[in-house]
PDB file of N, CA, C and O in Angstrom:
ATOM      1  N   UNK A   1     101.558 107.951  59.826  1.00  0.00           N
ATOM      2  CA  UNK A   1     102.884 107.385  59.605  1.00  0.00           C
ATOM      3  C   UNK A   1     102.716 105.884  59.449  1.00  0.00           C
ATOM      4  O   UNK A   1     102.172 105.213  60.326  1.00  0.00           O
ATOM      5  N   UNK A   2     103.186 105.367  58.329  1.00  0.00           N
ATOM      6  CA  UNK A   2     103.097 103.921  58.161  1.00  0.00           C
ATOM      7  C   UNK A   2     104.339 103.265  58.769  1.00  0.00           C
ATOM      8  O   UNK A   2     105.294 103.944  59.148  1.00  0.00           O
ATOM      9  N   UNK A   3     104.306 101.936  58.852  1.00  0.00           N
ATOM     10  CA  UNK A   3     105.398 101.224  59.503  1.00  0.00           C
ATOM     11  C   UNK A   3     106.729 101.455  58.806  1.00  0.00           C
ATOM     12  O   UNK A   3     107.759 101.589  59.468  1.00  0.00           O
ATOM     13  N   UNK A   4     106.721 101.502  57.494  1.00  0.00           N
ATOM     14  CA  UNK A   4     107.953 101.698  56.732  1.00  0.00           C
ATOM     15  C   UNK A   4     108.629 103.026  57.117  1.00  0.00           C
ATOM     16  O   UNK A   4     109.848 103.088  57.273  1.00  0.00           O
ATOM     17  N   UNK A   5     107.826 104.073  57.267  1.00  0.00           N
ATOM     18  CA  UNK A   5     108.353 105.379  57.680  1.00  0.00           C
ATOM     19  C   UNK A   5     108.893 105.322  59.104  1.00  0.00           C
ATOM     20  O   UNK A   5     109.958 105.868  59.395  1.00  0.00           O
ATOM     21  N   UNK A   6     108.150 104.654  59.995  1.00  0.00           N
ATOM     22  CA  UNK A   6     108.594 104.526  61.383  1.00  0.00           C
ATOM     23  C   UNK A   6     109.905 103.763  61.453  1.00  0.00           C
ATOM     24  O   UNK A   6     110.819 104.157  62.178  1.00  0.00           O
ATOM     25  N   UNK A   7     110.001 102.682  60.708  1.00  0.00           N
ATOM     26  CA  UNK A   7     111.224 101.879  60.702  1.00  0.00           C
ATOM     27  C   UNK A   7     112.420 102.711  60.251  1.00  0.00           C
ATOM     28  O   UNK A   7     113.474 102.684  60.886  1.00  0.00           O
ATOM     29  N   UNK A   8     112.257 103.442  59.166  1.00  0.00           N
ATOM     30  CA  UNK A   8     113.347 104.282  58.658  1.00  0.00           C
ATOM     31  C   UNK A   8     113.760 105.318  59.700  1.00  0.00           C
ATOM     32  O   UNK A   8     114.950 105.560  59.901  1.00  0.00           O
ATOM     33  N   UNK A   9     112.791 105.920  60.353  1.00  0.00           N
ATOM     34  CA  UNK A   9     113.069 106.931  61.368  1.00  0.00           C
ATOM     35  C   UNK A   9     113.797 106.335  62.568  1.00  0.00           C
ATOM     36  O   UNK A   9     114.775 106.907  63.049  1.00  0.00           O
ATOM     37  N   UNK A  10     113.326 105.194  63.050  1.00  0.00           N
ATOM     38  CA  UNK A  10     113.968 104.548  64.202  1.00  0.00           C
ATOM     39  C   UNK A  10     115.414 104.175  63.869  1.00  0.00           C
ATOM     40  O   UNK A  10     116.318 104.379  64.679  1.00  0.00           O
ATOM     41  N   UNK A  11     115.621 103.636  62.689  1.00  0.00           N
ATOM     42  CA  UNK A  11     116.983 103.234  62.290  1.00  0.00           C
ATOM     43  C   UNK A  11     117.892 104.448  62.129  1.00  0.00           C
ATOM     44  O   UNK A  11     119.036 104.443  62.581  1.00  0.00           O
ATOM     45  N   UNK A  12     117.373 105.482  61.483  1.00  0.00           N
ATOM     46  CA  UNK A  12     118.180 106.674  61.215  1.00  0.00           C
ATOM     47  C   UNK A  12     118.468 107.472  62.482  1.00  0.00           C
ATOM     48  O   UNK A  12     119.613 107.838  62.747  1.00  0.00           O
ATOM     49  N   UNK A  13     117.433 107.736  63.254  1.00  0.00           N
ATOM     50  CA  UNK A  13     117.574 108.609  64.419  1.00  0.00           C
ATOM     51  C   UNK A  13     118.184 107.918  65.636  1.00  0.00           C
ATOM     52  O   UNK A  13     118.854 108.559  66.445  1.00  0.00           O
ATOM     53  N   UNK A  14     117.953 106.619  65.766  1.00  0.00           N
ATOM     54  CA  UNK A  14     118.351 105.938  66.989  1.00  0.00           C
ATOM     55  C   UNK A  14     119.377 104.838  66.771  1.00  0.00           C
ATOM     56  O   UNK A  14     119.817 104.198  67.726  1.00  0.00           O
ATOM     57  N   UNK A  15     119.762 104.615  65.513  1.00  0.00           N
ATOM     58  CA  UNK A  15     120.850 103.700  65.213  1.00  0.00           C
ATOM     59  C   UNK A  15     120.538 102.219  65.337  1.00  0.00           C
ATOM     60  O   UNK A  15     121.451 101.407  65.482  1.00  0.00           O
ATOM     61  N   UNK A  16     119.261 101.854  65.283  1.00  0.00           N
ATOM     62  CA  UNK A  16     118.919 100.440  65.349  1.00  0.00           C
ATOM     63  C   UNK A  16     119.166  99.781  63.997  1.00  0.00           C
ATOM     64  O   UNK A  16     119.067 100.429  62.955  1.00  0.00           O
ATOM     65  N   UNK A  17     119.485  98.502  64.020  1.00  0.00           N
ATOM     66  CA  UNK A  17     119.674  97.716  62.809  1.00  0.00           C
ATOM     67  C   UNK A  17     118.304  97.455  62.191  1.00  0.00           C
ATOM     68  O   UNK A  17     117.378  97.037  62.886  1.00  0.00           O
ATOM     69  N   UNK A  18     118.172  97.697  60.894  1.00  0.00           N
ATOM     70  CA  UNK A  18     116.865  97.546  60.243  1.00  0.00           C
ATOM     71  C   UNK A  18     116.347  96.112  60.307  1.00  0.00           C
ATOM     72  O   UNK A  18     115.137  95.900  60.236  1.00  0.00           O
ATOM     73  N   UNK A  19     117.230  95.122  60.440  1.00  0.00           N
ATOM     74  CA  UNK A  19     116.791  93.729  60.564  1.00  0.00           C
ATOM     75  C   UNK A  19     116.064  93.477  61.884  1.00  0.00           C
ATOM     76  O   UNK A  19     115.287  92.529  61.994  1.00  0.00           O
ATOM     77  N   UNK A  20     116.314  94.325  62.885  1.00  0.00           N
ATOM     78  CA  UNK A  20     115.679  94.173  64.198  1.00  0.00           C
ATOM     79  C   UNK A  20     114.326  94.873  64.281  1.00  0.00           C
ATOM     80  O   UNK A  20     113.590  94.686  65.250  1.00  0.00           O
ATOM     81  N   UNK A  21     113.995  95.673  63.279  1.00  0.00           N
ATOM     82  CA  UNK A  21     112.784  96.482  63.321  1.00  0.00           C
ATOM     83  C   UNK A  21     111.746  95.876  62.371  1.00  0.00           C
ATOM     84  O   UNK A  21     111.804  96.056  61.154  1.00  0.00           O
ATOM     85  N   UNK A  22     110.796  95.149  62.971  1.00  0.00           N
ATOM     86  CA  UNK A  22     109.722  94.506  62.221  1.00  0.00           C
ATOM     87  C   UNK A  22     108.394  94.881  62.881  1.00  0.00           C
ATOM     88  O   UNK A  22     108.383  95.247  64.056  1.00  0.00           O
ATOM     89  N   UNK A  23     107.282  94.800  62.157  1.00  0.00           N
ATOM     90  CA  UNK A  23     106.001  95.172  62.763  1.00  0.00           C
ATOM     91  C   UNK A  23     105.682  94.372  64.024  1.00  0.00           C
ATOM     92  O   UNK A  23     105.047  94.892  64.942  1.00  0.00           O
ATOM     93  N   UNK A  24     106.115  93.119  64.075  1.00  0.00           N
ATOM     94  CA  UNK A  24     105.804  92.274  65.239  1.00  0.00           C
ATOM     95  C   UNK A  24     106.809  92.408  66.383  1.00  0.00           C
ATOM     96  O   UNK A  24     106.629  91.799  67.438  1.00  0.00           O
ATOM     97  N   UNK A  25     107.864  93.200  66.181  1.00  0.00           N
ATOM     98  CA  UNK A  25     108.851  93.426  67.239  1.00  0.00           C
ATOM     99  C   UNK A  25     108.194  94.172  68.396  1.00  0.00           C
ATOM    100  O   UNK A  25     107.565  95.212  68.200  1.00  0.00           O
ATOM    101  N   UNK A  26     108.345  93.635  69.587  1.00  0.00           N
ATOM    102  CA  UNK A  26     107.808  94.323  70.769  1.00  0.00           C
ATOM    103  C   UNK A  26     108.607  95.588  71.024  1.00  0.00           C
ATOM    104  O   UNK A  26     109.833  95.593  70.920  1.00  0.00           O
ATOM    105  N   UNK A  27     107.911  96.647  71.355  1.00  0.00           N
ATOM    106  CA  UNK A  27     108.551  97.918  71.671  1.00  0.00           C
ATOM    107  C   UNK A  27     109.601  97.739  72.764  1.00  0.00           C
ATOM    108  O   UNK A  27     110.675  98.338  72.705  1.00  0.00           O
ATOM    109  N   UNK A  28     109.285  96.911  73.761  1.00  0.00           N
ATOM    110  CA  UNK A  28     110.206  96.718  74.877  1.00  0.00           C
ATOM    111  C   UNK A  28     111.435  95.886  74.499  1.00  0.00           C
ATOM    112  O   UNK A  28     112.345  95.728  75.313  1.00  0.00           O
ATOM    113  N   UNK A  29     111.470  95.354  73.274  1.00  0.00           N
ATOM    114  CA  UNK A  29     112.669  94.666  72.800  1.00  0.00           C
ATOM    115  C   UNK A  29     113.727  95.647  72.317  1.00  0.00           C
ATOM    116  O   UNK A  29     114.910  95.311  72.271  1.00  0.00           O
ATOM    117  N   UNK A  30     113.309  96.859  71.956  1.00  0.00           N
ATOM    118  CA  UNK A  30     114.290  97.828  71.461  1.00  0.00           C
ATOM    119  C   UNK A  30     114.596  98.926  72.473  1.00  0.00           C
ATOM    120  O   UNK A  30     115.550  99.685  72.300  1.00  0.00           O
ATOM    121  N   UNK A  31     113.794  99.013  73.519  1.00  0.00           N
ATOM    122  CA  UNK A  31     114.077  99.945  74.616  1.00  0.00           C
ATOM    123  C   UNK A  31     114.077  99.158  75.918  1.00  0.00           C
ATOM    124  O   UNK A  31     113.475  98.087  75.999  1.00  0.00           O
ATOM    125  N   UNK A  32     114.741  99.677  76.923  1.00  0.00           N
ATOM    126  CA  UNK A  32     114.878  98.895  78.150  1.00  0.00           C
ATOM    127  C   UNK A  32     113.901  99.278  79.262  1.00  0.00           C
ATOM    128  O   UNK A  32     113.664  98.484  80.173  1.00  0.00           O
ATOM    129  N   UNK A  33     113.328 100.486  79.198  1.00  0.00           N
ATOM    130  CA  UNK A  33     112.418 100.891  80.260  1.00  0.00           C
ATOM    131  C   UNK A  33     111.488 102.001  79.774  1.00  0.00           C
ATOM    132  O   UNK A  33     111.596 102.469  78.641  1.00  0.00           O
ATOM    133  N   UNK A  34     110.584 102.407  80.645  1.00  0.00           N
ATOM    134  CA  UNK A  34     109.594 103.429  80.318  1.00  0.00           C
ATOM    135  C   UNK A  34     110.251 104.763  79.955  1.00  0.00           C
ATOM    136  O   UNK A  34     109.749 105.486  79.095  1.00  0.00           O
ATOM    137  N   UNK A  35     111.347 105.086  80.593  1.00  0.00           N
ATOM    138  CA  UNK A  35     112.058 106.324  80.278  1.00  0.00           C
ATOM    139  C   UNK A  35     112.522 106.311  78.820  1.00  0.00           C
ATOM    140  O   UNK A  35     112.375 107.311  78.118  1.00  0.00           O
ATOM    141  N   UNK A  36     113.071 105.205  78.367  1.00  0.00           N
ATOM    142  CA  UNK A  36     113.523 105.110  76.979  1.00  0.00           C
ATOM    143  C   UNK A  36     112.352 105.124  76.002  1.00  0.00           C
ATOM    144  O   UNK A  36     112.492 105.609  74.880  1.00  0.00           O
ATOM    145  N   UNK A  37     111.195 104.598  76.416  1.00  0.00           N
ATOM    146  CA  UNK A  37     110.000 104.687  75.572  1.00  0.00           C
ATOM    147  C   UNK A  37     109.657 106.157  75.356  1.00  0.00           C
ATOM    148  O   UNK A  37     109.400 106.587  74.232  1.00  0.00           O
ATOM    149  N   UNK A  38     109.656 106.912  76.435  1.00  0.00           N
ATOM    150  CA  UNK A  38     109.332 108.343  76.331  1.00  0.00           C
ATOM    151  C   UNK A  38     110.368 109.097  75.503  1.00  0.00           C
ATOM    152  O   UNK A  38     110.015 109.994  74.737  1.00  0.00           O
ATOM    153  N   UNK A  39     111.641 108.743  75.650  1.00  0.00           N
ATOM    154  CA  UNK A  39     112.689 109.362  74.824  1.00  0.00           C
ATOM    155  C   UNK A  39     112.466 109.044  73.354  1.00  0.00           C
ATOM    156  O   UNK A  39     112.603 109.919  72.499  1.00  0.00           O
ATOM    157  N   UNK A  40     112.124 107.791  73.055  1.00  0.00           N
ATOM    158  CA  UNK A  40     111.866 107.378  71.686  1.00  0.00           C
ATOM    159  C   UNK A  40     110.691 108.160  71.111  1.00  0.00           C
ATOM    160  O   UNK A  40     110.774 108.674  69.996  1.00  0.00           O
ATOM    161  N   UNK A  41     109.600 108.252  71.861  1.00  0.00           N
ATOM    162  CA  UNK A  41     108.429 108.989  71.391  1.00  0.00           C
ATOM    163  C   UNK A  41     108.731 110.467  71.201  1.00  0.00           C
ATOM    164  O   UNK A  41     108.268 111.078  70.238  1.00  0.00           O
ATOM    165  N   UNK A  42     109.503 111.044  72.114  1.00  0.00           N
ATOM    166  CA  UNK A  42     109.870 112.451  71.977  1.00  0.00           C
ATOM    167  C   UNK A  42     110.729 112.656  70.730  1.00  0.00           C
ATOM    168  O   UNK A  42     110.544 113.628  69.997  1.00  0.00           O
ATOM    169  N   UNK A  43     111.650 111.758  70.498  1.00  0.00           N
ATOM    170  CA  UNK A  43     112.501 111.859  69.317  1.00  0.00           C
ATOM    171  C   UNK A  43     111.721 111.707  68.029  1.00  0.00           C
ATOM    172  O   UNK A  43     111.974 112.421  67.058  1.00  0.00           O
ATOM    173  N   UNK A  44     110.774 110.783  68.012  1.00  0.00           N
ATOM    174  CA  UNK A  44     109.926 110.597  66.827  1.00  0.00           C
ATOM    175  C   UNK A  44     109.077 111.846  66.619  1.00  0.00           C
ATOM    176  O   UNK A  44     108.957 112.341  65.498  1.00  0.00           O
ATOM    177  N   UNK A  45     108.493 112.350  67.695  1.00  0.00           N
ATOM    178  CA  UNK A  45     107.680 113.563  67.606  1.00  0.00           C
ATOM    179  C   UNK A  45     108.478 114.740  67.082  1.00  0.00           C
ATOM    180  O   UNK A  45     107.997 115.503  66.244  1.00  0.00           O
ATOM    181  N   UNK A  46     109.689 114.886  67.570  1.00  0.00           N
ATOM    182  CA  UNK A  46     110.559 115.976  67.118  1.00  0.00           C
ATOM    183  C   UNK A  46     110.882 115.824  65.631  1.00  0.00           C
ATOM    184  O   UNK A  46     110.876 116.800  64.881  1.00  0.00           O
ATOM    185  N   UNK A  47     111.158 114.608  65.225  1.00  0.00           N
ATOM    186  CA  UNK A  47     111.517 114.357  63.828  1.00  0.00           C
ATOM    187  C   UNK A  47     110.361 114.634  62.868  1.00  0.00           C
ATOM    188  O   UNK A  47     110.580 115.064  61.736  1.00  0.00           O
ATOM    189  N   UNK A  48     109.120 114.384  63.325  1.00  0.00           N
ATOM    190  CA  UNK A  48     107.979 114.604  62.439  1.00  0.00           C
ATOM    191  C   UNK A  48     107.275 115.932  62.714  1.00  0.00           C
ATOM    192  O   UNK A  48     106.307 116.279  62.037  1.00  0.00           O
ATOM    193  N   UNK A  49     107.764 116.669  63.707  1.00  0.00           N
ATOM    194  CA  UNK A  49     107.206 117.984  64.000  1.00  0.00           C
ATOM    195  C   UNK A  49     105.846 117.947  64.681  1.00  0.00           C
ATOM    196  O   UNK A  49     105.000 118.808  64.438  1.00  0.00           O
ATOM    197  N   UNK A  50     105.639 116.953  65.530  1.00  0.00           N
ATOM    198  CA  UNK A  50     104.365 116.829  66.249  1.00  0.00           C
ATOM    199  C   UNK A  50     104.625 116.271  67.642  1.00  0.00           C
ATOM    200  O   UNK A  50     105.499 115.426  67.835  1.00  0.00           O
ATOM    201  N   UNK A  51     103.851 116.760  68.613  1.00  0.00           N
ATOM    202  CA  UNK A  51     103.942 116.207  69.962  1.00  0.00           C
ATOM    203  C   UNK A  51     103.032 114.991  70.037  1.00  0.00           C
ATOM    204  O   UNK A  51     101.845 115.071  69.720  1.00  0.00           O
ATOM    205  N   UNK A  52     103.589 113.876  70.455  1.00  0.00           N
ATOM    206  CA  UNK A  52     102.824 112.635  70.501  1.00  0.00           C
ATOM    207  C   UNK A  52     102.341 112.362  71.919  1.00  0.00           C
ATOM    208  O   UNK A  52     103.140 112.254  72.850  1.00  0.00           O
ATOM    209  N   UNK A  53     101.041 112.255  72.071  1.00  0.00           N
ATOM    210  CA  UNK A  53     100.414 111.961  73.362  1.00  0.00           C
ATOM    211  C   UNK A  53      99.999 110.487  73.354  1.00  0.00           C
ATOM    212  O   UNK A  53      98.810 110.171  73.337  1.00  0.00           O
ATOM    213  N   UNK A  54     100.984 109.597  73.366  1.00  0.00           N
ATOM    214  CA  UNK A  54     100.730 108.167  73.275  1.00  0.00           C
ATOM    215  C   UNK A  54     101.282 107.486  74.519  1.00  0.00           C
ATOM    216  O   UNK A  54     102.388 107.790  74.964  1.00  0.00           O
ATOM    217  N   UNK A  55     100.515 106.573  75.071  1.00  0.00           N
ATOM    218  CA  UNK A  55     100.939 105.790  76.233  1.00  0.00           C
ATOM    219  C   UNK A  55     100.972 104.313  75.838  1.00  0.00           C
ATOM    220  O   UNK A  55     100.011 103.586  76.090  1.00  0.00           O
ATOM    221  N   UNK A  56     102.062 103.866  75.225  1.00  0.00           N
ATOM    222  CA  UNK A  56     102.109 102.461  74.796  1.00  0.00           C
ATOM    223  C   UNK A  56     102.190 101.500  75.977  1.00  0.00           C
ATOM    224  O   UNK A  56     102.822 101.784  76.995  1.00  0.00           O
ATOM    225  N   UNK A  57     101.538 100.369  75.813  1.00  0.00           N
ATOM    226  CA  UNK A  57     101.586  99.319  76.822  1.00  0.00           C
ATOM    227  C   UNK A  57     102.805  98.438  76.630  1.00  0.00           C
ATOM    228  O   UNK A  57     103.476  98.514  75.601  1.00  0.00           O
ATOM    229  N   UNK A  58     103.094  97.602  77.619  1.00  0.00           N
ATOM    230  CA  UNK A  58     104.270  96.736  77.556  1.00  0.00           C
ATOM    231  C   UNK A  58     104.192  95.710  76.431  1.00  0.00           C
ATOM    232  O   UNK A  58     105.221  95.234  75.952  1.00  0.00           O
ATOM    233  N   UNK A  59     102.980  95.368  76.009  1.00  0.00           N
ATOM    234  CA  UNK A  59     102.821  94.363  74.966  1.00  0.00           C
ATOM    235  C   UNK A  59     102.668  94.958  73.562  1.00  0.00           C
ATOM    236  O   UNK A  59     102.330  94.247  72.616  1.00  0.00           O
ATOM    237  N   UNK A  60     102.916  96.253  73.435  1.00  0.00           N
ATOM    238  CA  UNK A  60     102.806  96.904  72.133  1.00  0.00           C
ATOM    239  C   UNK A  60     103.918  96.457  71.211  1.00  0.00           C
ATOM    240  O   UNK A  60     105.066  96.277  71.617  1.00  0.00           O
ATOM    241  N   UNK A  61     103.538  96.283  69.947  1.00  0.00           N
ATOM    242  CA  UNK A  61     104.534  96.015  68.909  1.00  0.00           C
ATOM    243  C   UNK A  61     104.845  97.322  68.192  1.00  0.00           C
ATOM    244  O   UNK A  61     104.165  98.329  68.390  1.00  0.00           O
ATOM    245  N   UNK A  62     105.868  97.294  67.366  1.00  0.00           N
ATOM    246  CA  UNK A  62     106.180  98.487  66.583  1.00  0.00           C
ATOM    247  C   UNK A  62     105.081  98.771  65.564  1.00  0.00           C
ATOM    248  O   UNK A  62     104.869  99.922  65.181  1.00  0.00           O
ATOM    249  N   UNK A  63     104.384  97.729  65.126  1.00  0.00           N
ATOM    250  CA  UNK A  63     103.226  97.927  64.257  1.00  0.00           C
ATOM    251  C   UNK A  63     102.119  98.685  64.976  1.00  0.00           C
ATOM    252  O   UNK A  63     101.499  99.578  64.398  1.00  0.00           O
ATOM    253  N   UNK A  64     101.866  98.328  66.257  1.00  0.00           N
ATOM    254  CA  UNK A  64     100.886  99.059  67.066  1.00  0.00           C
ATOM    255  C   UNK A  64     101.294 100.516  67.217  1.00  0.00           C
ATOM    256  O   UNK A  64     100.452 101.411  67.147  1.00  0.00           O
ATOM    257  N   UNK A  65     102.583 100.753  67.423  1.00  0.00           N
ATOM    258  CA  UNK A  65     103.081 102.106  67.594  1.00  0.00           C
ATOM    259  C   UNK A  65     102.881 102.918  66.319  1.00  0.00           C
ATOM    260  O   UNK A  65     102.457 104.072  66.386  1.00  0.00           O
ATOM    261  N   UNK A  66     103.176 102.344  65.173  1.00  0.00           N
ATOM    262  CA  UNK A  66     102.984 103.042  63.894  1.00  0.00           C
ATOM    263  C   UNK A  66     101.508 103.411  63.709  1.00  0.00           C
ATOM    264  O   UNK A  66     101.188 104.512  63.262  1.00  0.00           O
ATOM    265  N   UNK A  67     100.615 102.480  64.057  1.00  0.00           N
ATOM    266  CA  UNK A  67      99.181 102.758  63.943  1.00  0.00           C
ATOM    267  C   UNK A  67      98.759 103.894  64.878  1.00  0.00           C
ATOM    268  O   UNK A  67      97.991 104.772  64.486  1.00  0.00           O
ATOM    269  N   UNK A  68      99.260 103.873  66.106  1.00  0.00           N
ATOM    270  CA  UNK A  68      98.913 104.904  67.082  1.00  0.00           C
ATOM    271  C   UNK A  68      99.424 106.281  66.645  1.00  0.00           C
ATOM    272  O   UNK A  68      98.743 107.290  66.830  1.00  0.00           O
ATOM    273  N   UNK A  69     100.616 106.314  66.070  1.00  0.00           N
ATOM    274  CA  UNK A  69     101.158 107.584  65.585  1.00  0.00           C
ATOM    275  C   UNK A  69     100.288 108.115  64.450  1.00  0.00           C
ATOM    276  O   UNK A  69      99.984 109.307  64.402  1.00  0.00           O
ATOM    277  N   UNK A  70      99.887 107.230  63.537  1.00  0.00           N
ATOM    278  CA  UNK A  70      99.018 107.640  62.430  1.00  0.00           C
ATOM    279  C   UNK A  70      97.704 108.221  62.946  1.00  0.00           C
ATOM    280  O   UNK A  70      97.225 109.237  62.441  1.00  0.00           O
ATOM    281  N   UNK A  71      97.130 107.574  63.950  1.00  0.00           N
ATOM    282  CA  UNK A  71      95.876 108.059  64.527  1.00  0.00           C
ATOM    283  C   UNK A  71      96.051 109.394  65.242  1.00  0.00           C
ATOM    284  O   UNK A  71      95.140 110.222  65.252  1.00  0.00           O
ATOM    285  N   UNK A  72      97.222 109.602  65.841  1.00  0.00           N
ATOM    286  CA  UNK A  72      97.478 110.832  66.599  1.00  0.00           C
ATOM    287  C   UNK A  72      97.727 112.030  65.692  1.00  0.00           C
ATOM    288  O   UNK A  72      97.571 113.175  66.115  1.00  0.00           O
ATOM    289  N   UNK A  73      98.110 111.770  64.455  1.00  0.00           N
ATOM    290  CA  UNK A  73      98.430 112.878  63.542  1.00  0.00           C
ATOM    291  C   UNK A  73      97.202 113.370  62.879  1.00  0.00           C
ATOM    292  O   UNK A  73      97.265 114.299  62.074  1.00  0.00           O
TER     293      UNK A  73
END
């Protein structure tokens, strides 16, 4: 999954403004806690039909997340 696909999915599924979703955006800027990170990952996994076994760190960007999803698929 490239960043463009991730951005579209996050905006569509979770209602974020596309201007707020950039590769350098920290994951923790769009979610408030670890529970929401897991909800986001579960929602992305459901949307793409794959279970994601990813443990993002607090300093992860959305670009890092897109790369990790690509590696996991």
